[in-house]
C-alpha positions in Angstrom: 0.2 0.0 -0.1 1.5 3.4 -0.9 1.5 5.4 1.8 -0.1 9.5 1.5 3.2 11.0 3.5 4.8 13.5 0.5 8.2 12.6 0.0 10.6 15.4 1.2 11.2 17.4 -1.6 15.0 17.7 -2.5 14.7 21.6 -2.6 13.8 21.5 0.7 16.7 19.2 2.1 19.4 21.9 0.7 17.0 24.4 2.5 17.5 23.2 5.9 21.6 22.0 5.4 24.0 23.8 7.7 25.2 26.9 6.6 29.5 27.6 5.4 31.1 29.5 8.3 33.0 31.8 6.5 32.9 35.9 5.8 33.5 38.3 3.9 36.3 41.1 4.8 34.7 43.5 2.2 31.0 43.3 3.6 31.0 41.0 6.9 28.4 38.6 5.8 28.1 35.5 5.8 28.2 33.0 3.0 25.1 31.9 2.0 26.2 28.6 0.2 25.9 25.3 2.3 28.8 24.1 3.8 30.3 20.0 2.6 29.2 17.6 5.2 31.7 17.0 7.6 33.1 20.8 7.4 31.9 24.0 8.8 33.1 25.6 5.0 31.3 25.4 1.4 33.7 24.1 -1.1 34.4 27.2 -2.0 35.5 28.5 1.1 38.4 25.6 1.0 36.5 22.1 2.8 38.6 19.1 1.1 40.7 21.1 -1.0 44.4 21.9 -1.6 47.3 19.7 -3.2 48.5 17.0 -2.2 52.5 17.2 -0.8 55.7 15.6 -1.6 56.0 12.5 -4.1 52.5 12.7 -4.8 52.5 16.4 -5.8 52.5 16.8 -9.2 54.9 19.7 -9.8 57.2 17.6 -7.3 61.0 17.6 -8.7 63.4 17.1 -6.6 62.2 17.7 -2.5 65.4 19.7 -2.1 63.1 23.1 -0.6 60.7 20.7 0.4 60.0 21.5 4.5 61.9 18.2 5.5 65.0 19.5 3.6 64.4 23.0 5.3 63.4 22.0 8.1 67.6 20.0 8.9 69.3 23.1 7.0 68.1 25.1 9.9 69.0 22.5 12.5 72.5 22.1 10.5 72.9 25.8 10.5 72.5 26.3 13.8 75.4 23.6 14.7 77.4 25.7 13.2 76.6 28.9 14.6 77.8 26.5 18.2 80.4 25.5 16.9 81.6 29.1 16.0 80.8 30.1 20.0 83.2 27.8 20.6 85.8 28.7 19.2 
């Protein structure tokens, strides 16, 4: 037997969806787009975005400017400064 209940209108689901928490710098008004599921912002404001890091990035070349190498160079420079202080 068919139910007399009207199924939920798809547009009603969009109207009831939680909204993006991002605000415009110029006007101070909130974004009116629905937020992505599991996020507090919409796809336009960075939900689930970003390129992969490291070798998975399409522009990866050699890794000499990666975060790991940069941190290592900083540590080496700090050690060299301490060695120069002892001389």
